[in-house]
C-alpha positions in Angstrom: -22.8 -4.3 32.3 -21.5 -3.2 29.7 -18.7 -6.0 29.9 -21.0 -8.7 31.3 -23.6 -8.7 27.8 -19.9 -8.2 26.0 -18.7 -11.9 27.3 -22.2 -12.7 26.9 -22.7 -12.6 23.7 -19.2 -13.5 22.6 -19.6 -16.7 24.1 -22.6 -17.8 22.5 -20.3 -17.2 19.4 -17.0 -18.7 20.8 -17.2 -21.5 17.8 -15.8 -18.7 14.9 -13.3 -17.3 17.2 -10.6 -17.1 14.2 -11.1 -14.8 10.9 -11.9 -17.0 8.0 -9.7 -14.5 5.4 -13.1 -13.2 4.7 -12.8 -9.8 1.8 -14.3 -7.1 2.6 -17.8 -7.2 0.1 -20.2 -10.0 1.3 -19.4 -13.5 -0.2 -22.4 -15.4 -1.6 -23.0 -17.2 1.1 -23.4 -13.7 3.4 -25.5 -12.4 1.2 -28.1 -15.4 1.7 -27.5 -15.2 5.7 -28.0 -10.7 5.8 -31.4 -11.2 4.1 -32.9 -12.4 8.2 -29.6 -11.4 9.4 -30.2 -10.0 13.2 -27.1 -7.3 14.5 -25.7 -8.2 18.2 -27.0 -6.0 20.0 -25.9 -5.1 24.0 -28.5 -2.9 25.3 -26.9 -0.4 27.7 -26.4 2.7 29.3 -24.4 4.0 26.8 -27.2 3.1 23.4 -28.1 7.1 23.7 -26.4 9.9 22.1 -23.6 11.4 23.9 -24.9 14.1 26.9 -23.4 16.5 25.1 -22.5 17.8 21.9 -18.8 15.9 20.5 -16.6 16.7 17.3 -15.5 14.2 15.3 -11.5 14.3 14.5 -10.0 13.9 11.7 -7.1 11.5 10.4 -4.8 13.8 10.4 -5.2 15.0 13.8 -2.6 13.6 16.5 -3.5 9.9 17.7 -2.4 8.0 20.2 -2.6 4.4 18.9 -4.1 2.6 15.5 -6.5 -0.5 16.0 -5.0 -3.9 13.3 -6.8 -7.5 13.6 -4.3 -9.9 13.4 -5.9 -12.4 10.8 -5.4 -12.4 6.9 -2.4 -10.4 5.2 -0.2 -11.0 7.7 2.4 -10.1 6.0 1.2 -7.0 5.6 -0.3 -6.2 8.8 3.3 -6.9 10.4 5.0 -4.0 8.3 1.8 -1.6 9.0 2.9 -2.4 12.9 7.0 -1.5 12.5 5.4 2.4 10.8 3.2 3.1 13.1 5.4 1.7 16.5 8.1 4.8 15.5 4.7 7.4 15.8 2.4 5.8 18.6 1.2 2.5 20.3 0.0 -0.5 18.4 -3.6 -2.1 19.2 -3.3 -5.4 18.0 -7.2 -7.5 18.3 -6.0 -11.1 18.4 -6.6 -14.8 19.6 -2.8 -15.1 20.7 -0.3 -12.1 21.6 2.9 -14.6 21.8 2.5 -16.0 18.1 2.0 -12.1 17.3 5.1 -11.5 19.3 6.7 -14.4 18.0 6.0 -12.6 13.8 6.9 -9.7 14.1 10.3 -10.9 15.1 10.9 -12.8 12.8 10.7 -10.1 11.0 13.1 -8.1 12.7 9.7 -5.2 13.9 10.7 -5.0 17.5 8.2 -5.2 20.5 7.3 -1.9 20.9 4.6 0.7 21.2 2.3 -2.2 21.5 -1.1 -3.5 23.5 -2.5 -6.3 22.5 -6.2 -7.2 23.3 -7.4 -10.8 23.4 -10.9 -10.7 22.0 -12.9 -12.9 18.8 -13.4 -11.3 15.3 -14.4 -12.3 12.0 -12.4 -10.9 9.1 -9.4 -8.2 8.9 -11.4 -4.6 7.6 -11.2 -3.8 11.3 -11.9 0.2 9.5 -15.0 -0.4 8.9 -16.2 -1.9 12.2 -13.5 -0.2 14.5 -15.1 2.6 16.8 -14.4 6.5 15.9 -13.1 8.9 18.0 -15.0 11.8 19.6 -14.3 14.4 22.3 -16.4 16.2 23.7 -17.3 19.7 23.0 -14.1 20.7 20.7 -11.1 19.1 22.7 -12.0 17.7 25.7 -12.7 14.3 26.9 -12.3 11.1 24.2 -15.2 9.0 23.5 -15.8 6.0 20.7 -19.1 5.8 18.8 -19.9 2.4 17.4 -22.0 1.9 14.2 -24.3 -1.6 13.8 -21.4 -3.1 10.8 -22.8 -3.4 7.7 -21.7 -7.3 7.8 -23.5 -10.4 8.8 -20.2 -10.9 11.0 -21.7 -10.5 14.7 -17.4 -11.0 16.2 -16.2 -7.9 14.2 -19.6 -5.9 15.0 -18.1 -6.7 19.0 -14.3 -5.7 18.7 -15.3 -1.9 19.2 -16.9 -3.1 23.3 -13.3 -5.2 23.7 -11.3 -1.6 23.1 -13.4 0.4 25.0 -13.1 -2.4 27.9 -9.8 -2.1 27.8 -8.9 1.7 27.3 -12.0 2.2 29.7 -12.8 5.2 27.5 -16.7 5.4 27.1 -18.9 4.5 24.1 -22.4 4.9 22.2 -23.6 2.9 20.5 -26.1 3.1 17.6 -27.9 0.2 18.2 -31.1 0.9 19.5 -33.9 2.8 17.8 -34.9 5.3 17.4 -30.7 5.7 16.9 -30.0 2.1 15.2 -27.8 3.0 12.4 -25.6 0.5 9.9 -22.5 1.7 8.5 -19.2 1.4 7.4 -16.2 3.0 8.0 -14.5 3.1 5.2 -17.5 5.3 4.0 -17.0 7.8 6.2 -14.0 10.8 6.1 -14.4 13.6 8.1 -13.0 16.7 8.2 -12.8 17.9 12.2 -14.9 20.7 11.3 -18.3 19.2 11.4 -18.5 17.4 7.3 -18.5 14.8 7.4 -18.8 12.2 3.8 -20.4 9.5 2.2 -21.1 7.3 -0.6 -25.4 6.7 -1.3 -24.7 3.7 0.8 -25.0 5.3 3.8 -29.1 5.6 2.8 -29.3 2.1 1.1 -28.1 0.6 3.6 -31.1 2.4 5.8 -34.2 1.9 3.9 -36.1 2.3 6.8 -34.5 5.8 7.9 -35.0 9.0 6.6 -31.9 11.4 5.5 -32.9 13.6 7.8 -33.3 11.3 10.4 -29.7 10.0 9.4 -28.9 12.7 9.3 -29.6 13.8 12.7 -28.2 10.4 14.2 -24.6 11.6 12.4 -25.1 14.8 14.1 -26.1 13.7 18.1 -23.2 11.4 17.7 -20.7 12.6 15.8 -21.5 16.0 15.5 -22.0 15.7 12.0 -23.6 19.0 10.5 -23.1 19.0 7.3 -23.1 15.3 5.9 -22.5 15.2 1.9 -23.1 12.4 0.3 -22.5 11.2 -3.2 -23.8 8.4 -6.0 -22.2 4.8 -5.4 -19.7 3.9 -8.3 -21.0 1.4 -10.9 -17.8 -1.2 -10.4 -16.8 -0.4 -7.2 -18.6 -3.5 -4.9 -18.5 -2.2 -1.7 -19.2 1.8 -2.4 -16.4 2.0 0.0 -15.3 6.2 -0.4 -11.7 5.9 0.6 -11.4 3.3 -1.9 -10.8 6.4 -4.3 -11.0 9.9 -2.7 -9.5 11.3 0.2 -9.4 14.8 2.6 -5.5 15.8 2.8 -6.5 18.2 4.6 -9.7 20.7 5.7 -9.7 22.0 2.2 -7.8 19.8 0.2 -9.7 16.0 -1.8 -7.1 12.9 -3.0 -9.9 12.0 -6.3 -8.4 8.7 -7.9 -7.9 9.8 -11.7 -9.0 6.7 -14.9 -8.6 7.4 -18.2 -11.2 9.5 -20.0 -14.6 6.8 -19.6 -12.5 4.2 -18.0 -13.4 2.2 -15.0 -15.3 4.2 -12.8 -13.7 7.4 -13.9 -16.6 9.3 -15.3 -19.4 8.5 -12.1 -15.9 9.8 -9.8 -16.0 12.5 -11.6 -19.6 13.3 -12.1 -19.7 13.1 -8.0 -16.6 15.3 -7.5 -17.9 18.3 -9.4 -21.1 18.3 -7.5 -18.8 18.6 -4.5 -17.0 21.6 -6.1 -20.3 23.4 -7.4 -22.5 22.4 -4.2 -20.2 22.9 -1.3 -17.2 24.8 -0.5 -15.1 24.0 2.9 -15.8 24.3 6.5 -14.0 27.8 5.6 -16.2 28.9 3.1 -13.9 28.8 0.5 -13.3 25.7 -2.5 -12.2 22.4 -2.1 -9.0 22.6 -3.7 -8.5 18.9 -5.7 -4.9 16.8 -5.8 -5.7 13.8 -8.7 -3.8 10.6 -8.6 -3.4 8.4 -11.3 -5.5 5.3 -10.2 -2.7 2.1 -12.0 -4.4 -1.2 -14.0 -3.6 -4.6 -13.3 0.0 -5.9 -14.9 -1.9 -6.4 -17.9 -2.9 -2.9 -18.2 -6.7 -4.2 -17.3 -9.2 -1.7 -15.3 -12.7 -2.6 -13.1 -14.5 -4.2 -14.1 -12.1 -7.0 -16.1 -9.5 -6.3 -13.3 -9.4 -5.9 -9.9 -9.6 -2.1 -8.1 -6.6 -1.0 -7.5 -6.3 2.2 -5.4 -4.0 5.2 -4.0 -6.6 6.1 -1.7 -6.1 4.6 0.2 -3.5 5.4 2.6 -3.9 6.3 6.9 -2.4 8.5 8.4 -0.7 8.2 11.1 0.9 11.4 13.2 4.0 12.5 11.1 3.7 9.2 8.4 1.3 8.4 5.9 1.3 4.9 5.2 0.7 4.2 1.2 -0.4 0.7 -0.6 1.7 0.0 -3.8 1.3 -2.3 -6.2 4.5 -3.5 -7.9 3.8 -1.5 -10.4 5.3 1.6 -12.6 2.4 3.9 -11.3 3.4 3.4 -8.5 6.3 5.9 -8.3 4.2 8.9 -10.1 1.8 8.1 -6.6 4.7 8.0 -4.3 5.8 12.0 -5.9 2.0 13.5 -5.6 1.9 11.9 -1.9 5.2 13.5 -1.2 4.4 17.2 -3.3 0.8 16.7 -1.3 2.0 16.4 1.9 5.5 18.3 2.6 6.7 17.6 5.3 5.6 13.6 6.3 6.8 10.6 5.3 5.1 8.2 3.3 5.9 4.4 3.6 4.3 2.3 0.7 3.1 -1.0 1.5 3.3 -3.7 -1.7 -0.6 -4.8 -1.2 -0.7 -6.8 -4.8 -1.6 -9.6 -2.5 -4.7 -8.1 -0.6 -6.5 -6.3 -3.2 -8.3 -8.8 -4.9 -10.4 -8.9 -1.5 -11.3 -5.0 -2.4 -9.6 -3.1 0.6 -5.7 -2.5 1.6 -3.7 0.0 4.3 -6.6 2.2 5.5 -9.9 -0.6 5.4 -7.3 -2.6 8.1 -5.8 0.1 10.6 -8.0 2.5 12.4 -6.5 5.7 14.2 -7.9 6.5 17.8 -6.8 9.8 19.0 -4.8 11.2 21.6 -6.5 11.5 25.3 -6.1 16.1 24.6 -5.7 17.1 22.0 -4.6 20.1 20.5 -7.2 21.4 18.3 -6.8 24.3 15.2 -9.0 25.2 12.8 -7.0 27.4 10.5 -7.4 29.2 7.0 -4.6 28.6 5.6 -3.5 32.2 4.4 -4.1 32.2 0.2 -2.0 33.7 -2.6 -2.2 37.5 -2.6 -0.7 40.5 -4.6 -0.5 42.6 -1.7 2.8 43.6 -0.9 2.2 46.3 1.6 0.5 45.1 4.2 0.9 42.2 6.6 -0.7 39.0 5.9 -3.0 38.0 9.5 -2.9 34.3 10.6 -6.0 33.5 12.2 -6.7 29.8 14.0 -9.0 29.0 16.6 -7.7 26.9 19.3 -8.9 24.8 22.0 -7.1 22.7 24.3 -8.8 21.4 27.1 -5.9 22.5 29.9 -6.5 26.2 27.8 -3.3 27.5 25.9 -0.2 28.4 28.0 0.8 30.5 24.6 0.4 30.1 20.4 3.1 31.6 17.9 3.0 31.7 14.2 6.5 30.2 12.7 7.6 32.2 9.4 10.0 32.1 6.5 10.8 33.3 3.0 14.1 30.8 2.1 13.5 26.7 3.4 16.7 26.8 3.6 16.7 29.3 6.7 15.7 29.8 9.9 12.6 30.4 11.2 11.1 33.8 11.9 8.8 33.8 15.6 6.0 35.5 16.4 3.3 35.5 19.6 -0.1 35.2 18.7 -2.2 37.8 20.5 -5.6 36.2 22.0 -9.6 36.9 21.8 -11.4 34.1 23.6 -10.4 31.1 21.4 -9.7 32.8 18.5 -5.6 33.8 17.9 -3.6 36.5 15.4 -0.7 37.0 14.2 0.4 39.4 11.3 3.9 38.2 8.9 5.1 41.2 7.8 4.8 42.3 3.4 7.0 40.9 1.3 8.4 41.9 -2.2 6.0 40.1 -5.4 7.3 36.8 -6.3 7.9 35.5 -2.8 7.0 32.3 -1.2 6.3 32.3 2.3 6.3 29.0 4.4 4.9 29.1 8.2 2.5 26.8 10.4 1.3 27.7 13.9 2.2 26.1 17.2 1.0 25.7 20.4 1.5 25.1 23.9 -0.8 23.8 26.6 -1.5 24.9 30.3 -0.2 20.6 30.9 2.6 22.0 29.0 2.1 19.8 25.0 3.1 22.1 22.0 1.9 20.8 19.3 1.7 22.5 16.3 -0.6 23.1 12.6 1.1 20.8 10.6 1.5 18.4 13.0 4.5 18.2 10.9 6.7 21.3 11.5 8.9 22.5 11.1 9.6 20.4 8.5 6.2 20.5 7.3 4.8 23.9 7.2 2.2 26.2 4.5 3.0 28.6 1.8 1.3 31.4 0.1 3.1 33.5 -3.3 2.9 37.3 -3.6 1.8 36.9 -7.0 -1.2 37.6 -8.9 -3.7 35.2 -7.2 -5.6 34.1 -10.4 -2.5 33.2 -12.0 -2.8 29.9 -10.3 -5.8 29.8 -8.5 -4.8 29.6 -4.9 -7.9 27.7 -3.5 -6.3 24.6 -6.0 -2.8 23.2 -5.2 -0.4 23.3 -8.1 -1.8 20.9 -10.4 0.7 17.5 -10.2 -1.0 16.2 -13.7 -2.7 17.4 -16.6 -6.3 16.9 -16.8 -9.4 17.1 -18.6 -12.1 17.2 -16.0 -15.8 16.7 -17.5 -18.1 20.0 -18.0 -20.9 20.7 -15.5 -23.7 21.0 -15.9 -24.4 18.1 -18.4 -26.2 17.8 -20.2 -26.7 21.4 -20.1 -29.0 24.7 -21.9 -27.5 27.2 -22.7 -24.1 27.6 -20.0 -22.0 25.2 -18.5 -18.1 25.0 -18.0 -15.3 23.8 -18.4 -12.0 22.8 -16.4 -8.7 21.9 -16.6 -5.0 21.8 -15.0 -1.8 22.1 -16.1 2.1 21.5 -14.9 5.0 22.7 -16.7 7.9 24.5 -16.7 7.2 28.2 -17.8 4.8 28.8 -20.8 3.3 26.6 -23.5 0.7 27.0 -26.9 -2.6 25.8 -24.6 -5.9 25.1 -27.2 -9.1 24.4 -25.5 -11.9 23.8 -28.5 -15.1 23.0 -29.2 -16.5 20.4 -32.1 -19.4 18.8 -33.5 -20.4 14.9 -33.9 -19.1 15.0 -37.8 -15.4 16.8 -36.3 -15.9 20.1 -37.4 -14.6 23.1 -35.0 -16.8 25.2 -34.1 -15.9 27.4 -31.3 -12.7 27.9 -29.9 -12.4 28.9 -25.9 -8.5 28.8 -25.7 -5.8 29.5 -27.6 -2.9 31.0 -26.6 0.1 30.3 -24.1 -0.6 29.6 -20.0 1.5 28.7 -17.3 1.1 25.8 -14.5 -2.1 26.5 -13.0 -6.2 25.0 -13.1 -8.5 27.4 -15.3 -12.2 27.2 -15.8 -13.8 28.7 -19.1 -17.6 28.6 -20.0 -18.7 27.4 -23.0 -22.7 29.4 -24.8 -24.6 26.8 -26.6 -27.2 29.9 -27.3 -26.0 30.0 -31.1 -25.5 26.0 -31.1 -28.5 22.9 -32.3 -29.3 20.5 -29.7 -26.9 17.8 -30.0 -23.4 15.7 -28.2 -20.5 18.0 -28.9 -16.9 17.4 -28.6 -14.4 19.8 -26.5 -10.8 18.9 -27.1 -7.4 20.3 -25.3 -4.2 20.5 -26.0 -1.2 21.4 -24.3 2.0 20.4 -25.6 2.4 16.4 -25.4 -1.0 16.0 -23.9 -4.1 15.7 -25.8 -7.4 14.5 -24.0 -11.3 14.9 -25.5 -14.7 14.4 -23.4 -18.2 14.7 -24.5 -20.9 17.2 -23.3 -24.8 17.1 -24.4 -26.7 20.1 -25.2 -29.8 20.3 -24.9 -32.7 22.9 -25.8 
């Protein structure tokens, strides 16, 4: 029935089997169409939620393949195919596989790990209309979830069913009331542990549903038990969060950074502070933040007078992360930040300057599909500690469909030496091991490995042994253990703002050794009214509180000086 109805609807639109180089945003013509547009609906038994609870996989989990649609920007897609086929299969949605093969070969790309799905389509943006991979329970049977695509592009909306028919993976669709849901993949990220993130676009595009109803649909179809939503950005025409923020793991947020007061920087910062002040990670700890400077165009312009360049629009493909670059000086810094934040990964850059005007990059035109038998780890990383006498417990929940045959921890204190091996003990699905106590100042590098009863061995992180987790035997407050070593200087917007009478000011520093740091508050006339920090500090992330009880209502400025770095921000005291 599903295949028959899919073919029937595809035939209805067969006059438009090729892409029209549509941008990621709605064209003016599409805006007119969308007012009265009826999304194509395939009414099958698959429109009910999955019969048992599911878990949506995180992007950094192991994947069997990546979907791309062969249409616009084929020179960029060819490079993506070249990188992806080193890691897994590439599912290429196209109208003619022979022409694709010819183009790949002409560019020196070998024809390996390729699967061709002959189907109709409207555009290249398969992140937005492609299927989502979920697992029954925690790591059992693989299933697909399909939303209603938020564009009047009916052939794109049918691609998930074409993929399901090709692979034989069961698909469940949010296309029929009361579970009909309009959504787009670029506006969703997930931690693999039941937490999802979107902008408020998800609310705006489903006006007939309450937020509770939307949350319930995401819970029943995707296992999202906590759905965090952020304000849309003033200059972002599509309001997809993957243009400015990305989860690097369960506890780390990669956040796009603009110069103070520029473009969408203030709203991005406000959204970040909203998340940090109201939510903890799935392990009950504060989120870590890695900031990545967003570049202007070649003329030095930012939105709204220039294209929305982004470095967060990258994609994980097993042990490779494909990152958009633009032939700009800032590319070097962006790639360094990725390499330092993701040890062990191959960071693969692709120049996306030819497509960014269409409001999308690498993440927007790729969609990952998980493996059939994942090895699922839920592991709160060991944090910095002053403990030099007791061993350090490494604990992980590990779940595999065929069962866990063995689990081990590998650790070392010197990256030039081999790892030590410890067998983990098991209590139901929780595994534990203890790394011996180390002396003050030691750095411990470790990873976890688990083997299934079907003889599959997978590590956490996936890039081990080249990649690893690290903790330091040192004062946890000297470098906040819940924040990665800052990769740039950063003065954050105070929170709350406006405030009465207390507000928090956070900042990050990066340098070798110690430097003189000053953080002071000024009134609108430029008079210094308070000194919050004045002394030597080392590289790290800090937070101080300003009490305005003795000050009158009005506008104030706070300025951070640290060596050659200076930044000033505005705050408002209201009594």
